[in-house]
C-alpha positions in Angstrom: -11.6 0.2 7.0 -15.2 -0.4 6.1 -18.7 -0.6 7.5 -19.4 -3.4 9.9 -23.1 -3.0 9.5 -22.7 -4.0 5.8 -20.4 -6.8 6.9 -23.0 -8.1 9.4 -25.6 -8.2 6.7 -23.3 -10.4 4.6 -22.9 -7.8 1.8 -19.1 -7.4 2.0 -17.9 -10.3 4.1 -16.0 -10.2 7.3 -12.6 -8.9 8.3 -10.0 -11.5 9.2 -7.3 -10.6 11.7 -4.2 -12.6 12.4 -2.7 -11.6 15.8 1.1 -12.0 16.1 1.3 -14.0 12.8 4.6 -15.8 12.1 6.6 -15.2 9.0 5.1 -18.1 7.0 1.5 -16.8 7.7 2.6 -13.2 6.8 3.9 -14.1 3.4 2.5 -17.3 2.0 -0.8 -18.0 3.8 -2.1 -14.4 3.5 -1.2 -14.3 -0.2 -3.3 -17.5 -0.7 -6.2 -16.2 1.3 -6.2 -12.8 -0.6 -6.3 -14.9 -3.8 -9.4 -16.5 -2.4 -10.9 -13.0 -1.9 -10.7 -12.8 1.9 -10.0 -9.5 3.6 -6.9 -10.1 5.7 -5.2 -7.9 8.3 -2.0 -8.6 10.4 -1.8 -7.1 13.9 1.1 -7.2 16.3 -0.4 -5.2 19.1 -2.9 -7.4 20.8 -4.0 -4.7 23.3 -4.8 -2.2 20.6 -6.4 -5.0 18.6 -9.3 -5.1 21.2 -10.3 -1.6 20.1 -10.4 -2.9 16.5 -12.5 -5.8 17.5 -15.0 -3.5 19.2 -15.2 -1.4 16.0 -15.6 -4.5 13.8 -17.1 -7.2 16.1 -18.4 -9.2 13.2 -14.9 -10.4 12.4 -12.8 -13.6 12.5 -9.6 -13.5 14.6 -6.7 -16.0 14.7 -4.4 -15.7 17.6 -0.9 -17.1 17.4 -0.3 -18.2 21.0 3.4 -19.0 20.3 4.5 -15.4 20.3 3.9 -12.1 22.1 3.3 -13.5 25.6 3.2 -16.8 27.5 0.4 -19.2 26.7 -1.4 -18.8 30.0 -1.6 -15.1 29.3 -3.0 -15.8 25.8 -5.6 -18.0 27.5 -6.6 -15.2 29.8 -6.7 -12.7 26.8 -9.0 -15.0 24.8 -11.3 -15.6 27.7 -11.5 -11.8 28.2 -12.6 -11.5 24.5 -15.1 -14.3 24.9 -16.6 -12.7 28.0 -17.0 -9.3 26.5 -20.8 -8.9 25.6 -19.8 -6.3 22.9 -17.7 -8.9 21.2 -20.3 -11.7 21.1 -20.2 -12.0 17.3 -16.4 -12.3 17.2 -15.1 -15.7 16.0 -11.8 -16.6 17.7 -9.4 -19.3 16.5 -6.0 -20.4 17.9 -2.8 -21.1 15.9 0.2 -22.8 17.3 3.1 -25.2 16.5 2.5 -26.9 19.8 1.1 -30.3 19.1 0.0 -31.1 22.7 -3.4 -32.7 22.6 -4.2 -31.4 26.1 -3.7 -27.8 24.8 -6.0 -28.5 21.8 -8.6 -29.9 24.2 -8.4 -26.9 26.4 -9.1 -24.4 23.6 -11.5 -26.6 21.6 -13.5 -28.3 24.3 -13.1 -26.3 27.6 -13.0 -22.8 26.1 -15.0 -23.7 22.9 -13.2 -21.3 20.6 -15.4 -20.9 17.6 -12.6 -20.4 15.1 -10.9 -23.8 15.7 -7.4 -24.9 16.7 -4.9 -24.7 13.8 -1.8 -26.9 14.2 0.8 -25.1 12.1 3.2 -28.0 12.3 1.0 -29.8 9.8 2.6 -27.7 7.1 1.5 -24.6 5.2 -0.9 -26.3 2.8 -2.9 -28.2 5.4 -2.8 -25.2 7.8 -4.1 -22.9 5.1 -6.8 -25.5 4.2 -8.0 -25.6 7.9 -8.1 -21.7 8.0 -10.1 -21.7 4.7 -12.6 -24.2 6.2 -13.1 -22.0 9.2 -13.6 -18.9 7.0 -16.0 -20.7 4.8 -18.0 -22.0 7.8 -18.2 -18.4 9.1 -19.1 -17.0 5.7 -16.2 -14.6 5.9 -16.3 -13.9 2.2 -20.0 -12.9 2.4 -21.9 -12.6 -0.9 -19.2 -10.7 -2.7 -17.4 -12.4 -5.6 -14.3 -10.2 -5.4 -12.4 -8.4 -2.6 -12.3 -4.6 -3.3 -9.8 -2.3 -1.5 -9.8 1.5 -1.3 -7.0 3.4 -3.0 -7.4 7.0 -4.1 -3.9 8.3 -3.4 -0.5 8.8 -4.9 0.2 5.1 -4.6 -2.3 4.2 -7.3 -2.5 5.8 -10.8 -3.2 4.9 -14.4 -2.7 6.2 -17.9 -3.7 5.1 -21.4 -4.3 6.4 -24.9 -7.9 7.2 -25.7 -8.3 8.5 -29.2 -5.7 11.2 -29.7 -5.2 11.9 -26.0 -3.2 10.3 -23.2 -5.5 10.1 -20.1 -4.1 10.3 -16.6 -6.2 9.0 -13.7 -6.3 8.0 -10.1 -7.5 4.5 -9.0 -10.2 5.0 -6.3 -10.6 1.3 -5.6 -9.4 -2.0 -7.1 -10.1 -5.7 -7.2 -8.6 -8.6 -9.1 -11.5 -8.1 -11.5 -11.6 -4.4 -12.1 -11.3 -0.9 -10.7 -12.9 2.4 -10.2 -11.0 5.6 -11.3 -11.3 9.3 -11.8 -9.7 11.7 -14.3 -9.0 15.4 -14.3 -10.4 16.7 -16.5 -13.3 14.3 -17.1 -12.7 12.6 -20.5 -16.4 11.5 -20.9 -15.6 7.9 -21.6 -18.4 6.0 -23.2 -20.0 3.1 -21.5 -19.1 -0.3 -22.9 -16.1 1.1 -24.8 -12.9 -1.0 -24.8 -9.8 0.4 -23.2 -6.5 -1.1 -24.3 -3.0 -1.0 -22.8 -3.8 0.6 -19.5 -0.7 1.2 -17.5 -1.5 0.8 -13.8 1.1 2.1 -11.4 0.4 0.5 -8.0 2.9 1.6 -5.3 5.6 1.9 -8.0 4.8 -1.5 -9.6 3.7 -1.3 -13.3 0.8 -3.5 -14.4 -0.4 -3.7 -18.0 -4.1 -4.4 -18.4 -7.0 -3.9 -20.8 -10.7 -3.7 -20.0 -14.2 -2.3 -20.7 -15.8 0.8 -19.3 -18.9 -0.6 -17.5 -20.4 2.6 -16.3 -20.1 5.5 -13.9 -21.0 6.6 -10.4 -20.9 10.0 -8.6 -18.4 10.8 -5.9 -19.2 14.4 -4.8 -18.5 16.6 -7.8 -16.4 13.9 -9.6 -17.5 11.2 -12.0 -16.0 7.8 -11.1 -15.6 5.3 -14.0 -15.8 1.6 -13.4 -13.6 -0.5 -15.6 -13.8 -4.3 -15.8 -10.5 -6.0 -16.6 -10.3 -8.4 -19.5 -10.7 -12.1 -18.6 -7.5 -12.6 -20.6 -5.5 -10.6 -18.0 -2.1 -12.3 -17.4 -2.2 -14.3 -14.1 1.2 -12.7 -13.2 -0.4 -9.3 -13.5 -3.3 -10.3 -11.3 -0.8 -11.5 -8.7 0.8 -8.0 -8.8 -2.6 -6.4 -8.2 -3.4 -8.8 -5.3 0.1 -8.0 -3.8 -0.9 -4.3 -3.9 -4.3 -5.1 -2.4 -2.5 -6.9 0.4 -0.3 -3.9 1.0 -3.2 -1.5 0.9 -5.2 -3.5 3.4 -2.3 -3.7 5.8 -1.6 0.0 5.3 -5.2 0.8 6.3 -5.0 -1.2 9.5 -1.5 0.2 10.4 -2.9 3.7 10.2 -5.9 2.8 12.3 -3.8 1.1 14.9 -1.5 4.2 15.0 -4.5 6.4 15.8 -5.5 4.3 18.8 -4.1 5.7 22.1 
């Protein structure tokens, strides 16, 4: 799921975990945050999540205290995270529909959660704005301009005409701005050449894009081509790409959680 050393240096930003997210967060808030280039993961096993936090301590965590267990148990869980010296960099926020000011004071003042107290009853727009402010304050996007997710499997392929040939490739990683891909055999694409009518197939969803070959990099014995999408790419197509990115990120965390015993 990435290198936390790079994240701590600010190169790639921070992972953002939502623990026991409700349905509104899962669908609408996450889509908005992905659009803002944040790296979002949803986790429904709060015990296994601790292992993830130890692997990626330079992360931001929002805990929905309305689900999963009783609020006093969530309080104890959050205190355990706060008291773990290995998790000192972890930024913890609380989310709830409970509007009790005493509850807010406990988490904000007594426990001093660094990620804030998000009142979901304020509505999706305001709740999302609060989360964004927390992420901005914690520099969760880092210095990157675009979120990039790893692909490189049967769920991400492309094809397009290049001269007299139809090229078939595999997407290695993708962002809303471009992608890296490989071909077999290597077509020797020229740097700065325009590529029109690329058919991207992302988990069965077809996206039509155009772009420019910006250059190459080596990946073992393969040459990886970097293609920058046209700035005229249809916004609806970009939304499809971001939906795939959201699925790919979640698929990564689900595999990692499954491997935790």
